[in-house]
Structure formats: structure tokens, C-alpha cells
VEXTOR-665758 format. One record per residue (C-alpha): residue number from 1; residue in three letters; x, y, z. Coordinates in steps of 0.02 Angstrom, whole numbers, m for minus. Layout:
N
node k=NUM	r=Ala	xx=X	yy=Y	zz=Z
...
***
This chain:
141
node k=1	r=Met	xx=5421	yy=205	zz=2364
node k=2	r=Thr	xx=5522	yy=119	zz=2499
node k=3	r=Pro	xx=5708	yy=157	zz=2515
node k=4	r=Asp	xx=5741	yy=m30	zz=2492
node k=5	r=Lys	xx=5664	yy=m27	zz=2316
node k=6	r=Thr	xx=5770	yy=124	zz=2270
node k=7	r=Lys	xx=5925	yy=37	zz=2336
node k=8	r=Ile	xx=5884	yy=m123	zz=2241
node k=9	r=Ala	xx=5859	yy=m27	zz=2079
node k=10	r=Arg	xx=6023	yy=68	zz=2101
node k=11	r=Gln	xx=6117	yy=m92	zz=2141
node k=12	r=Phe	xx=6039	yy=m176	zz=1989
node k=13	r=Ile	xx=6106	yy=m40	zz=1874
node k=14	r=Glu	xx=6276	yy=m28	zz=1958
node k=15	r=Ala	xx=6300	yy=m218	zz=1950
node k=16	r=Leu	xx=6277	yy=m226	zz=1761
node k=17	r=Pro	xx=6444	yy=m214	zz=1669
node k=18	r=His	xx=6359	yy=m146	zz=1513
node k=19	r=Ala	xx=6275	yy=m9	zz=1616
node k=20	r=Arg	xx=6445	yy=47	zz=1682
node k=21	r=Ala	xx=6521	yy=39	zz=1508
node k=22	r=Leu	xx=6379	yy=147	zz=1439
node k=23	r=Gly	xx=6391	yy=270	zz=1584
node k=24	r=Leu	xx=6209	yy=241	zz=1634
node k=25	r=Arg	xx=6150	yy=346	zz=1781
node k=26	r=Leu	xx=5987	yy=326	zz=1876
node k=27	r=Val	xx=5899	yy=496	zz=1870
node k=28	r=Ala	xx=5731	yy=455	zz=1950
node k=29	r=Ile	xx=5642	yy=305	zz=2021
node k=30	r=Gly	xx=5464	yy=284	zz=2080
node k=31	r=Glu	xx=5331	yy=151	zz=2099
node k=32	r=Gly	xx=5348	yy=56	zz=1936
node k=33	r=Met	xx=5440	yy=199	zz=1849
node k=34	r=Ala	xx=5623	yy=234	zz=1813
node k=35	r=Glu	xx=5723	yy=365	zz=1719
node k=36	r=Ile	xx=5902	yy=329	zz=1667
node k=37	r=Ala	xx=6021	yy=444	zz=1575
node k=38	r=Met	xx=6158	yy=393	zz=1454
node k=39	r=Pro	xx=6287	yy=526	zz=1412
node k=40	r=Trp	xx=6348	yy=553	zz=1235
node k=41	r=Asp	xx=6519	yy=471	zz=1216
node k=42	r=Pro	xx=6622	yy=449	zz=1057
node k=43	r=Lys	xx=6640	yy=263	zz=1102
node k=44	r=Leu	xx=6451	yy=244	zz=1080
node k=45	r=Val	xx=6442	yy=321	zz=907
node k=46	r=Gly	xx=6373	yy=206	zz=774
node k=47	r=Asp	xx=6412	yy=317	zz=625
node k=48	r=Pro	xx=6575	yy=415	zz=634
node k=49	r=Val	xx=6519	yy=529	zz=493
node k=50	r=Thr	xx=6363	yy=591	zz=586
node k=51	r=Gly	xx=6415	yy=562	zz=767
node k=52	r=Val	xx=6248	yy=480	zz=809
node k=53	r=Ile	xx=6242	yy=358	zz=955
node k=54	r=Ala	xx=6224	yy=177	zz=897
node k=55	r=Gly	xx=6052	yy=96	zz=905
node k=56	r=Gly	xx=6123	yy=m45	zz=1011
node k=57	r=Ala	xx=6171	yy=76	zz=1148
node k=58	r=Val	xx=5996	yy=150	zz=1145
node k=59	r=Ser	xx=5924	yy=m26	zz=1153
node k=60	r=Ala	xx=6029	yy=m70	zz=1305
node k=61	r=Leu	xx=5978	yy=92	zz=1391
node k=62	r=Met	xx=5793	yy=59	zz=1363
node k=63	r=Asp	xx=5807	yy=m123	zz=1418
node k=64	r=Thr	xx=5898	yy=m75	zz=1578
node k=65	r=Cys	xx=5772	yy=62	zz=1614
node k=66	r=Gly	xx=5628	yy=m60	zz=1590
node k=67	r=Gly	xx=5707	yy=m182	zz=1712
node k=68	r=Ala	xx=5733	yy=m45	zz=1841
node k=69	r=Ala	xx=5549	yy=6	zz=1824
node k=70	r=Val	xx=5496	yy=m174	zz=1859
node k=71	r=Leu	xx=5610	yy=m186	zz=2011
node k=72	r=Ser	xx=5536	yy=m26	zz=2082
node k=73	r=His	xx=5355	yy=m85	zz=2065
node k=74	r=Pro	xx=5269	yy=m102	zz=2235
node k=75	r=Val	xx=5219	yy=m285	zz=2210
node k=76	r=Ala	xx=5380	yy=m345	zz=2127
node k=77	r=Pro	xx=5484	yy=m428	zz=2263
node k=78	r=Gly	xx=5646	yy=m421	zz=2165
node k=79	r=Gly	xx=5730	yy=m502	zz=2017
node k=80	r=Thr	xx=5683	yy=m482	zz=1835
node k=81	r=Ala	xx=5739	yy=m530	zz=1661
node k=82	r=Thr	xx=5685	yy=m470	zz=1490
node k=83	r=Leu	xx=5565	yy=m586	zz=1401
node k=84	r=Asp	xx=5527	yy=m475	zz=1252
node k=85	r=Leu	xx=5576	yy=m299	zz=1198
node k=86	r=Arg	xx=5515	yy=m211	zz=1043
node k=87	r=Ile	xx=5600	yy=m47	zz=1000
node k=88	r=Asp	xx=5541	yy=75	zz=868
node k=89	r=Tyr	xx=5676	yy=197	zz=818
node k=90	r=Met	xx=5590	yy=360	zz=776
node k=91	r=Arg	xx=5740	yy=465	zz=724
node k=92	r=Pro	xx=5928	yy=476	zz=750
node k=93	r=Ala	xx=5981	yy=554	zz=914
node k=94	r=Thr	xx=6057	yy=726	zz=897
node k=95	r=Pro	xx=6247	yy=709	zz=885
node k=96	r=Gly	xx=6337	yy=761	zz=1044
node k=97	r=Gln	xx=6183	yy=745	zz=1155
node k=98	r=Gly	xx=6150	yy=616	zz=1289
node k=99	r=Ile	xx=5991	yy=515	zz=1295
node k=100	r=Leu	xx=5863	yy=499	zz=1434
node k=101	r=Ala	xx=5752	yy=344	zz=1446
node k=102	r=Arg	xx=5592	yy=338	zz=1547
node k=103	r=Ala	xx=5505	yy=172	zz=1576
node k=104	r=Glu	xx=5343	yy=133	zz=1664
node k=105	r=Val	xx=5256	yy=m29	zz=1711
node k=106	r=Tyr	xx=5080	yy=m18	zz=1642
node k=107	r=His	xx=5019	yy=m194	zz=1685
node k=108	r=Met	xx=5078	yy=m323	zz=1810
node k=109	r=Thr	xx=5030	yy=m505	zz=1822
node k=110	r=Arg	xx=5096	yy=m636	zz=1944
node k=111	r=Ser	xx=5237	yy=m681	zz=1825
node k=112	r=Val	xx=5254	yy=m544	zz=1693
node k=113	r=Ala	xx=5270	yy=m355	zz=1699
node k=114	r=Phe	xx=5226	yy=m255	zz=1544
node k=115	r=Val	xx=5326	yy=m96	zz=1516
node k=116	r=Arg	xx=5323	yy=55	zz=1400
node k=117	r=Ala	xx=5476	yy=163	zz=1376
node k=118	r=Thr	xx=5529	yy=319	zz=1282
node k=119	r=Ala	xx=5703	yy=383	zz=1244
node k=120	r=Thr	xx=5733	yy=568	zz=1210
node k=121	r=Asp	xx=5879	yy=684	zz=1186
node k=122	r=Asp	xx=5872	yy=873	zz=1214
node k=123	r=Asp	xx=5710	yy=882	zz=1113
node k=124	r=Pro	xx=5586	yy=786	zz=1223
node k=125	r=Ala	xx=5441	yy=824	zz=1106
node k=126	r=Arg	xx=5522	yy=713	zz=973
node k=127	r=Pro	xx=5568	yy=540	zz=1041
node k=128	r=Val	xx=5724	yy=454	zz=979
node k=129	r=Ala	xx=5643	yy=285	zz=1013
node k=130	r=Thr	xx=5495	yy=204	zz=1097
node k=131	r=Ala	xx=5484	yy=28	zz=1167
node k=132	r=Thr	xx=5365	yy=m99	zz=1239
node k=133	r=Gly	xx=5426	yy=m247	zz=1335
node k=134	r=Ala	xx=5384	yy=m394	zz=1444
node k=135	r=Phe	xx=5491	yy=m437	zz=1595
node k=136	r=Thr	xx=5488	yy=m582	zz=1717
node k=137	r=Val	xx=5424	yy=m550	zz=1891
node k=138	r=Glu	xx=5500	yy=m664	zz=2022
node k=139	r=Gly	xx=5421	yy=m715	zz=2184
node k=140	r=Ile	xx=5241	yy=m650	zz=2177
node k=141	r=Arg	xx=5123	yy=m775	zz=2255
***
């Protein structure tokens, strides 16, 4: 992947106020693939009794990761927006553990990128959530 695509993806994440608020950090980026980590933070807890991160924070993580994967795709010239995102929550995240999302573009048209994503905590064999989404692709001729 070109350094420009990596730079664009990093700038995309750093420019999003919600990404900063959630503490999102780009872990890996490749051609049509991104991994983003979200640390556990008491501000993100959805249930104070259990300490589990709120589903909305997981949703934002997976959405951002999907967008970064689209931006890193070799034929995507830059710019994307979420058209559709379906998230299946498989289980609560383990309290006190951060979450890692991995998204990959599995099909690209001239105007839409289709993405699959998985979010895991310290037990990668048991996903916290999975997602499929459609994102705009700007500028392909």
C-alpha cells in the first residue's frame, strides 16, 4: 500500500472528534483492510454494574474501521461515507478489556464498497460483534 493511503487513513481517524473521544488508534492498515483498537475506559461503560463497554462505542469503532478500510483500498481515490451498517452483537465484551476491530473490503463497485468487520477483545476466538456495511466510494471513473 502506498504511504499516501496510510497517511489518508490516519488523517481520517485523527480528524473525527468521536474517534478521539473514544481513544481509537490505528493498529494496521493494508490494501482494503484496517485494524483499529479502542481501549477500555470507564467513560465508555454502558452498564456500571458489569463494566461492559456500551454497544454504541463498539458500533462507532466498527463504522470507523470500515471507513478506514475503504480509504485504504487501492482503487478508492479518497472520501467515503457510511450508507448502511448492520452489526450483530455476539456477546458482551469482557469488562476492563479494550476492543480490536478488523475490517476488510470484500467487494468494490464504482460507487459502493462492501465491507465485513469483526470486533474482539482478549479472546479473539469469540467475537464481541460482527458487521457488514456499505460505504460510498468517491471519484472512481
